[in-house]
C-alpha positions in Angstrom: 64.8 82.5 109.8 67.3 81.4 112.4 69.5 84.0 113.8 73.3 83.7 113.5 76.4 85.1 115.2 79.4 85.8 113.2 82.9 85.3 114.8 86.1 86.6 113.4 89.2 84.5 112.9 92.5 85.6 111.6 94.6 83.1 109.7 97.7 83.6 107.7 97.1 83.5 103.9 99.0 84.0 100.8 98.7 87.7 101.0 99.1 88.4 104.5 96.4 88.4 107.3 93.2 87.1 106.1 89.9 87.8 108.0 87.1 85.2 108.0 83.6 85.1 109.5 82.0 82.0 110.9 78.4 81.5 111.1 76.5 79.5 113.7 73.1 79.3 115.1 72.8 81.5 118.3 70.4 84.1 119.7 70.7 87.4 118.2 73.4 89.8 119.8 76.2 92.0 118.9 79.8 91.3 118.8 82.5 93.9 118.8 85.7 93.1 117.0 88.8 95.0 116.6 92.5 95.2 116.5 93.5 97.5 119.4 91.7 100.4 117.7 88.1 101.7 117.9 85.5 99.2 116.9 82.0 100.4 116.9 80.3 103.8 117.1 82.5 106.8 117.0 81.5 109.6 119.4 79.2 112.0 117.7 78.4 110.0 114.7 78.3 106.5 112.7 81.4 104.5 112.7 80.8 102.8 109.4 79.7 103.9 105.9 77.8 101.1 103.8 77.7 101.7 100.1 75.3 99.8 98.0 77.2 98.7 94.9 74.2 98.5 92.4 76.9 98.2 89.5 78.3 95.1 90.8 76.3 91.6 90.5 76.8 88.0 91.5 76.9 84.8 89.4 76.6 81.6 91.3 78.9 78.7 90.2 78.4 75.4 91.7 78.8 71.6 91.1 81.4 68.9 91.5 83.7 70.2 89.0 83.2 74.0 89.8 86.8 74.3 91.4 89.0 72.7 88.6 86.7 74.4 85.9 87.2 77.9 87.5 91.0 77.2 88.2 91.5 76.8 84.5 90.1 80.2 83.6 91.3 82.5 86.5 94.5 84.3 87.1 94.6 83.3 90.9 94.2 80.4 92.9 90.8 79.7 94.2 90.0 80.7 97.9 90.8 77.8 100.1 87.9 75.9 101.7 88.2 75.9 105.5 86.4 72.7 106.7 84.2 72.5 109.9 86.1 71.8 113.0 83.9 69.9 115.6 81.0 72.2 116.4 82.5 75.2 114.5 80.9 75.4 111.0 83.0 75.9 107.7 84.3 79.4 107.0 83.7 81.7 104.0 86.6 83.0 102.1 87.4 85.4 99.4 89.9 86.2 96.7 90.5 88.4 93.7 91.1 87.4 90.1 90.8 88.3 86.4 89.3 86.4 83.5 91.7 86.8 80.5 91.3 86.3 76.7 93.8 84.2 74.8 95.9 87.1 74.1 96.3 87.7 77.9 94.1 90.9 78.1 91.5 91.3 80.9 88.0 90.3 80.2 86.3 90.6 83.5 87.6 91.4 87.1 86.0 89.6 89.7 85.9 89.0 93.6 85.4 85.3 94.1 83.5 84.2 97.3 83.9 80.5 98.3 80.5 79.7 100.0 81.1 77.7 103.2 80.3 74.0 102.5 79.8 70.8 104.4 81.1 67.4 103.3 78.0 66.4 101.8 77.5 69.7 99.7 79.0 70.4 96.2 81.4 73.4 96.0 79.8 76.7 95.4 81.4 80.0 94.4 79.9 83.6 94.0 81.6 85.6 91.4 81.1 89.4 91.9 81.5 91.3 88.6 80.4 94.5 86.8 76.7 94.1 86.3 77.0 95.2 82.7 78.8 92.2 81.8 77.0 89.6 84.0 75.4 87.9 80.9 78.6 88.1 79.0 80.6 86.4 81.9 77.9 83.8 82.1 78.1 83.1 78.2 82.0 82.9 78.6 81.8 80.3 81.2 79.2 78.3 79.3 81.6 78.5 76.3 84.4 76.7 78.3 82.2 74.4 80.3 82.3 71.5 77.8 81.3 68.3 79.8 82.0 69.7 83.2 79.5 69.0 85.9 79.0 72.6 86.8 75.9 75.1 86.7 76.1 78.9 86.4 73.3 81.2 87.3 72.7 84.8 88.3 72.1 85.4 92.1 70.0 88.5 92.1 68.8 87.8 95.7 72.0 88.9 97.0 73.3 92.5 96.8 76.9 93.7 97.2 77.8 96.3 99.8 81.2 97.9 100.6 81.6 98.6 104.2 84.2 101.2 105.2 85.0 103.2 108.5 83.6 106.7 108.5 87.3 107.7 108.6 88.5 106.0 105.5 92.0 106.0 106.6 91.2 103.5 109.2 90.0 100.9 106.6 92.9 98.6 107.5 92.2 98.5 111.2 88.9 97.6 113.0 86.3 95.2 111.9 82.7 96.2 111.9 80.2 95.4 114.6 77.7 92.9 113.4 74.2 92.1 114.1 72.4 89.7 111.8 69.5 87.7 111.0 69.7 85.4 108.0 72.5 84.2 105.7 75.2 86.9 104.7 78.9 86.9 103.8 81.2 89.6 105.4 84.8 89.3 104.4 87.8 91.7 104.0 88.1 93.2 100.4 90.8 90.8 99.1 92.4 93.4 96.9 93.8 95.8 99.7 93.1 96.5 103.3 92.3 100.1 102.5 89.2 99.0 100.6 87.6 97.7 103.8 85.0 94.9 103.8 82.7 93.3 101.2 79.2 92.5 102.5 76.8 90.1 100.6 73.2 90.1 101.9 69.6 90.2 101.1 69.1 92.9 103.6 70.0 96.6 103.8 73.5 96.9 104.7 73.3 99.7 107.4 70.6 97.8 109.2 73.1 94.9 109.7 76.1 96.9 110.9 75.3 98.8 114.2 76.9 102.3 114.0 76.4 102.1 110.2 74.8 104.5 107.8 74.0 104.4 104.1 76.9 106.0 102.2 77.1 108.2 99.2 78.3 106.0 96.3 80.4 108.9 95.0 82.3 108.9 98.1 83.1 105.2 97.7 84.4 105.7 94.1 86.3 108.8 95.1 88.1 106.8 97.8 88.7 104.0 95.4 90.2 106.3 92.7 92.4 108.0 95.3 93.7 104.5 96.3 94.3 103.5 92.7 92.0 100.4 92.9 90.4 99.8 89.2 87.0 98.1 89.4 84.7 97.2 86.5 84.7 97.9 82.8 85.3 101.4 82.7 88.5 101.2 84.6 89.4 97.8 83.0 88.2 97.8 79.4 87.5 94.3 78.2 90.1 93.2 75.8 92.2 96.2 76.3 93.5 96.2 79.8 96.8 94.2 80.6 96.6 92.5 84.0 100.1 93.4 85.4 99.8 96.9 84.0 96.5 97.0 85.9 98.4 96.1 89.2 96.7 92.7 89.5 99.9 91.5 91.4 99.7 94.4 93.7 96.0 93.5 94.4 96.8 89.8 95.2 95.0 88.8 92.1 97.5 86.6 90.3 99.4 83.5 91.1 102.8 82.8 89.2 102.9 79.2 90.6 99.4 77.7 89.8 98.5 75.5 86.8 97.7 76.7 83.3 94.8 79.2 82.6 93.7 81.0 79.5 95.9 84.0 78.9 98.7 82.7 81.2 101.6 82.9 78.6 101.9 86.6 78.1 101.2 87.4 81.7 104.0 84.9 83.1 106.4 86.0 80.5 106.0 89.7 81.5 106.4 88.8 85.1 109.5 86.9 84.5 111.0 89.5 82.3 110.6 91.9 85.3 109.7 95.0 83.1 106.4 96.6 83.5 106.9 100.1 81.9 103.3 101.3 82.2 100.9 101.1 85.2 97.5 102.4 86.2 98.4 105.3 88.6 95.9 107.3 90.7 95.7 110.8 89.4 94.4 114.2 90.6 93.1 116.7 88.1 93.8 120.3 88.7 92.2 123.3 87.0 88.9 124.0 85.4 87.4 120.7 84.1 85.2 120.3 81.1 81.6 120.0 82.1 81.4 116.5 80.6 84.5 115.4 82.3 87.9 114.0 80.7 87.0 111.5 78.0 88.5 107.9 78.5 91.5 107.4 76.3 92.7 111.2 76.3 96.4 111.4 75.9 98.4 112.5 79.0 101.4 114.8 78.0 104.6 115.9 79.6 105.6 119.5 80.0 107.5 119.1 76.6 104.6 117.7 74.9 105.6 114.0 74.7 102.9 111.4 75.3 103.2 109.9 78.8 100.0 107.7 78.6 96.3 107.8 78.6 93.6 108.8 80.9 91.5 105.7 81.7 88.5 106.8 83.9 87.5 108.8 86.9 85.1 110.9 89.0 85.2 114.6 89.3 88.8 115.5 89.9 90.2 112.1 90.7 90.8 109.1 88.4 93.2 106.6 86.9 95.6 106.9 84.0 97.9 104.4 82.3 101.2 106.0 82.4 104.9 105.3 81.8 106.4 104.9 85.1 109.5 107.0 84.3 107.3 110.0 83.5 105.0 110.3 86.5 107.4 112.6 88.5 107.3 115.4 86.0 104.6 117.8 85.2 101.7 116.2 83.2 98.7 117.7 81.7 95.8 117.0 79.5 94.5 119.2 76.6 90.6 119.7 76.7 88.5 120.2 73.7 88.4 123.9 73.9 92.1 124.3 73.8 92.2 124.2 77.6 94.7 122.6 79.8 94.2 120.4 83.0 97.1 119.6 85.1 97.5 116.1 86.1 99.4 114.9 89.3 100.1 111.1 89.6 100.8 109.5 92.9 102.1 106.1 94.1 99.6 104.6 96.7 100.9 103.9 100.2 99.7 100.3 100.0 101.7 99.4 96.9 104.8 97.2 97.7 108.2 98.7 97.4 109.5 98.3 93.8 112.8 99.0 92.2 
């Protein structure tokens, strides 16, 4: 298998600085990339934690009609193709979006990768989704395929990895070192810079990132919940979650200027009304927790006993709750099964845009 080198390029995109990786045939070697900060092995330990995301799966969508087909189903614009320039090969790109039902509620959250293509190749996309709904997503696409020239198939040969600096707070800074044989995609997580990088590969992630080590998946989810980033069916229950309440706009996952897509009417109306009274907030749980954790859908109460929202999902003492924005500053709590009480502190992530 031919060796490749990956070169970073920074290009302005719809949601700020977008990072891309170019593949080209070359002798195997290492390239260090950064932005004025450390980029490589930290003194005394690994610089990068690589988390295998076995609960995420890939669905390949390809064919002459794949772009317009997906555009009519997704909340966001498709990642733009970047054509080859002379001897420089085309560039992979990624975006974030939801599939909605006709009532405008989320069915599936996906990270969408546009595979580099040459002029003589048909457009190809990889949809990263919760592995438990891979079959359901494929059936959803087949249902709307009609006569489109497009083919959908699982892509089990590629694994999804999250790559984060060992110091999580530096996730928006340096880029990983890279050493690779074979085909792979490495791109910034399109949702927010604090979620680091996404790596699709047939190989072990830590083996491809010098200074990398295999991370504990619980650390990844703990970081994700602290940052208020929902992912998968537990955080975004199909047919229940509303995209704007789930902060889809904050995560660069919706376009309000694109053409029609299924579920657009409610989403666009809510946006233009400018009123979103409830949102998914990251929460910290304080006090003795039940052995089996907090059940999804448990009511969150104010100090006076009024309902403030519902707990959605979490891990240990961190999680997500759908809360009324006007009530997050006051004391909140959850009643447990044995008449216990767990205090809940909601916060606004630093990466959220400033809102009125």
